C-alpha positions as CSV (number, residue, x, y, z in Angstrom):
1,M,-5.2,1.5,15.6
2,P,-2.7,3.2,13.3
3,F,-1.9,1.0,9.9
4,L,1.6,1.7,10.2
5,R,3.4,3.1,12.9
6,L,7.0,4.2,13.4
7,E,8.3,4.8,17.2
8,V,11.5,7.2,17.8
9,L,12.8,5.4,14.6
10,S,16.6,6.4,14.1
11,K,19.2,5.6,11.7
12,K,23.1,6.4,12.2
13,F,26.0,5.6,9.5
14,G,28.9,6.2,11.2
15,D,28.9,9.3,13.2
16,F,25.9,10.9,10.5
17,W,22.4,10.5,11.9
18,A,20.6,10.0,9.0
19,L,17.5,10.2,10.9
20,R,16.5,10.7,14.4
21,E,13.5,9.7,16.8
22,I,11.1,9.6,13.9
23,D,7.6,9.0,15.5
24,F,5.0,8.9,12.7
25,S,1.9,7.1,11.5
26,I,-0.6,6.2,8.7
27,N,-4.1,5.5,8.7
28,E,-5.5,2.6,6.5
29,G,-6.7,4.3,2.8
30,E,-4.5,7.6,3.2
31,I,-2.5,9.1,1.2
32,V,0.1,10.9,3.3
33,G,3.2,12.5,1.3
34,L,6.9,12.6,2.8
35,V,8.5,15.9,1.6
36,G,11.5,17.5,2.3
37,P,14.9,18.7,0.4
38,N,17.6,16.4,-0.7
39,G,19.6,14.4,2.1
40,A,16.3,15.0,4.1
41,G,16.3,11.2,4.9
42,K,13.0,10.4,3.0
43,T,14.9,7.3,1.2
44,T,16.4,6.0,4.4
45,L,12.8,6.2,5.8
46,F,11.8,4.0,3.1
47,N,14.6,1.3,3.6
48,L,14.0,0.8,7.1
49,I,10.1,0.4,6.6
50,T,11.0,-2.1,3.7
51,G,13.9,-3.9,5.5
52,R,16.5,-2.7,3.7
53,Y,18.1,-1.0,6.7
54,R,18.2,-2.2,10.1
55,P,17.5,0.9,12.8
56,S,19.8,2.2,15.1
57,R,17.1,2.5,17.9
58,G,13.4,2.8,17.2
59,K,10.4,0.4,16.1
60,V,8.6,-0.2,13.0
61,L,5.1,-1.5,13.2
62,F,2.7,-2.5,10.6
63,R,-1.0,-3.5,11.4
64,D,0.1,-3.6,15.1
65,Q,2.8,-6.4,14.6
66,E,6.4,-5.4,14.8
67,I,8.5,-6.0,11.6
68,T,11.3,-3.8,12.8
69,Y,14.0,-6.5,12.0
70,C,12.2,-8.7,9.3
71,K,13.9,-9.2,6.1
72,P,12.4,-7.4,2.7
73,H,10.7,-10.8,1.6
74,E,9.2,-11.1,4.5
75,I,8.0,-7.5,4.9
76,R,6.6,-8.1,1.3
77,K,4.6,-11.0,2.4
78,L,2.7,-9.1,5.1
79,G,1.5,-6.7,2.5
80,I,4.2,-3.5,2.0
81,S,5.8,-3.2,-1.2
82,R,7.9,-0.2,-3.1
83,T,9.2,1.2,-6.2
84,F,12.4,2.9,-6.6
85,Q,13.7,6.4,-7.7
86,S,15.8,4.9,-10.5
87,C,13.6,2.5,-12.6
88,R,14.7,-1.1,-12.6
89,P,13.0,-3.1,-15.0
90,F,14.1,-6.2,-16.5
91,A,15.3,-4.4,-19.8
92,K,15.1,-7.4,-22.3
93,M,12.1,-8.8,-21.2
94,T,8.6,-7.4,-22.3
95,T,6.6,-4.9,-20.0
96,L,3.9,-7.8,-19.5
97,E,6.5,-10.2,-18.6
98,N,8.0,-7.9,-16.2
99,V,4.7,-7.4,-14.2
100,I,4.0,-11.4,-14.5
101,A,7.3,-11.5,-12.6
102,G,6.2,-9.3,-10.0
103,R,3.2,-11.4,-9.3
104,V,4.4,-14.9,-9.8
105,F,7.7,-14.0,-7.2
106,S,5.3,-12.6,-4.8
107,G,3.7,-15.4,-3.5
108,K,4.5,-19.2,-3.5
109,F,6.9,-19.3,-6.4
110,R,5.7,-21.1,-9.5
111,L,8.3,-21.7,-12.4
112,F,5.6,-21.1,-14.9
113,P,2.9,-18.6,-15.0
114,Q,-0.8,-19.4,-14.7
115,R,-3.2,-18.0,-17.0
116,I,-4.6,-15.9,-13.8
117,D,-1.0,-14.3,-13.7
118,I,-1.2,-13.2,-17.3
119,D,-4.7,-12.1,-16.7
120,T,-3.8,-10.0,-13.8
121,A,-0.5,-8.5,-15.5
122,E,-2.7,-7.3,-18.1
123,E,-5.5,-5.9,-16.3
124,L,-2.6,-4.0,-14.3
125,L,-1.1,-2.5,-17.3
126,E,-4.5,-1.2,-18.6
127,L,-4.8,0.1,-14.9
128,V,-1.1,2.4,-15.4
129,G,-2.2,3.1,-18.7
130,I,0.2,1.1,-20.9
131,A,-1.2,-1.9,-21.9
132,H,-0.6,-0.8,-25.9
133,K,3.2,-1.5,-24.8
134,A,2.5,-5.1,-23.3
135,Q,5.0,-6.7,-25.8
136,T,7.5,-4.2,-25.9
137,P,11.1,-4.8,-24.6
138,A,10.9,-2.9,-21.1
139,G,14.4,-1.4,-21.8
140,D,12.8,0.3,-24.6
141,L,10.2,2.1,-22.7
142,T,10.4,6.1,-21.9
143,L,11.2,7.3,-18.1
144,S,7.4,7.8,-17.7
145,E,6.6,4.5,-19.2
146,Q,9.0,2.9,-17.2
147,R,8.0,4.6,-13.6
148,R,4.2,3.4,-14.7
149,L,5.6,-0.4,-15.1
150,D,7.5,-0.2,-11.9
151,L,4.1,0.7,-10.3
152,A,2.5,-2.0,-12.1
153,R,4.9,-4.4,-11.1
154,A,4.8,-3.4,-7.3
155,L,1.0,-3.7,-7.6
156,A,1.5,-7.0,-8.9
157,T,2.6,-8.1,-5.4
158,Q,-1.2,-7.3,-3.9
159,P,0.3,-4.8,-1.3
160,R,-1.9,-3.3,1.1
161,L,0.5,-0.5,1.7
162,L,2.5,0.6,-1.3
163,L,5.8,3.2,-1.0
164,L,6.4,5.4,-3.8
165,D,9.8,6.7,-4.4
166,E,9.8,10.0,-7.0
167,V,6.9,8.4,-9.2
168,A,6.5,11.9,-10.6
169,A,10.3,13.1,-10.8
170,G,11.0,14.5,-14.3
171,F,7.4,14.5,-15.7
172,S,5.7,17.0,-18.0
173,P,2.8,19.0,-16.5
174,V,0.6,16.7,-18.4
175,A,2.3,13.3,-17.0
176,V,1.9,15.0,-13.7
177,K,-1.7,15.2,-14.2
178,Q,-1.9,11.6,-15.2
179,A,0.3,10.7,-12.3
180,V,-2.4,12.2,-9.8
181,E,-5.0,10.6,-11.9
182,L,-3.2,7.3,-11.6
183,V,-2.5,7.5,-7.6
184,R,-5.9,7.9,-7.1
185,R,-7.2,4.9,-9.0
186,V,-4.5,2.9,-7.2
187,Q,-5.9,4.4,-3.6
188,Q,-9.8,3.4,-4.9
189,K,-8.2,-0.3,-5.3
190,G,-7.9,-0.1,-1.5
191,V,-4.2,0.5,-1.2
192,T,-2.7,2.8,1.1
193,L,-0.1,5.0,-0.2
194,L,2.9,6.8,1.1
195,I,4.9,9.2,-1.2
196,I,8.2,10.2,-1.5
197,D,7.8,13.8,-3.5
198,H,11.2,16.0,-3.2
199,F,9.5,18.6,-5.9
200,L,6.1,18.5,-4.3
201,T,4.8,17.9,-7.9
202,L,2.4,15.3,-6.8
203,S,2.0,14.9,-3.3
204,L,0.4,18.2,-2.9
205,R,-2.6,17.2,-5.4
206,V,-3.1,13.9,-4.0
207,S,-2.0,13.6,-0.1
208,D,-4.5,13.5,2.8
209,R,-1.4,14.7,4.9
210,L,2.1,15.9,4.9
211,F,5.2,14.7,6.6
212,A,8.2,17.1,6.2
213,L,11.7,16.1,7.0
214,D,14.8,18.3,6.9
215,H,18.6,16.6,8.2
216,G,16.6,13.4,9.3
217,E,14.1,15.1,11.7
218,K,10.9,15.9,11.5
219,V,10.1,19.4,11.1
220,A,6.2,19.4,10.2
221,E,3.1,17.3,9.5
222,G,-0.5,18.0,8.8
223,T,-2.7,18.8,6.1
224,P,-0.7,19.9,2.5
225,Q,-2.0,23.5,3.3
226,E,-0.8,23.6,7.0
227,V,2.9,22.2,6.2
228,M,3.5,24.2,3.2
229,R,3.1,27.7,5.4
230,N,5.7,25.9,8.3
231,R,8.2,28.5,8.7
232,E,10.7,25.1,8.9
233,V,9.6,23.6,5.8
234,I,9.9,27.0,3.9
235,R,13.5,27.3,5.5
236,A,14.2,23.9,4.3
237,Y,13.3,24.5,0.8
238,L,14.5,27.6,0.4
239,G,17.6,27.9,2.3
240,M,16.8,30.9,4.3
241,R,14.5,31.9,7.8
242,H,11.2,33.1,7.1
243,E,10.8,36.2,9.1
244,E,7.0,37.6,10.4
245,P,6.1,40.5,8.2
């Protein structure tokens, strides 16, 4: 049984099809890279999975339960969390307080955090490599540190499936290497991952499979090696047709 399954999932905005008839599944424990050029429909797909958008047609099933029309907070409680392409910390709160907020608001709301909430938040900051910035206002973190904070905050909700939106965008080669190690540590915690990666800086190194979109349609699926040899993927990224030698 697939962990996540999309069936003919489609989204139309006015006369424009952002996604058209997407069939796709993820197995528990996998890391899958969702790739494609700008405008391919990657973030729209995330928004449909997490309940921010409702599809024009099709279904989303998680652990064999249909969640197509569930609200975002209901989907979160089922075990799906995400990060966003633009970092969204509570800028005036400390880094630690940001992660605590993710944990406290993810379950039954508590007005005051308990010791376990604080301990868990500290462990997550250690996991993502910014424990030394625990008391720093989140707005003072670097872009790389804010992306790590977003990841820690998402993990604080105890997801079984985590959707990462351009988590390594703008990273230096050294930071990308660190992101690779971080994603693998998250997977070892028992989290299944779906990663948007426009520039392919991360997904080629960590993904078990790639799923490629272009203009809202599936163009390829398979191992990273298979997908990157696909003519339609080459055309989508290079803007030209790939001719046989």
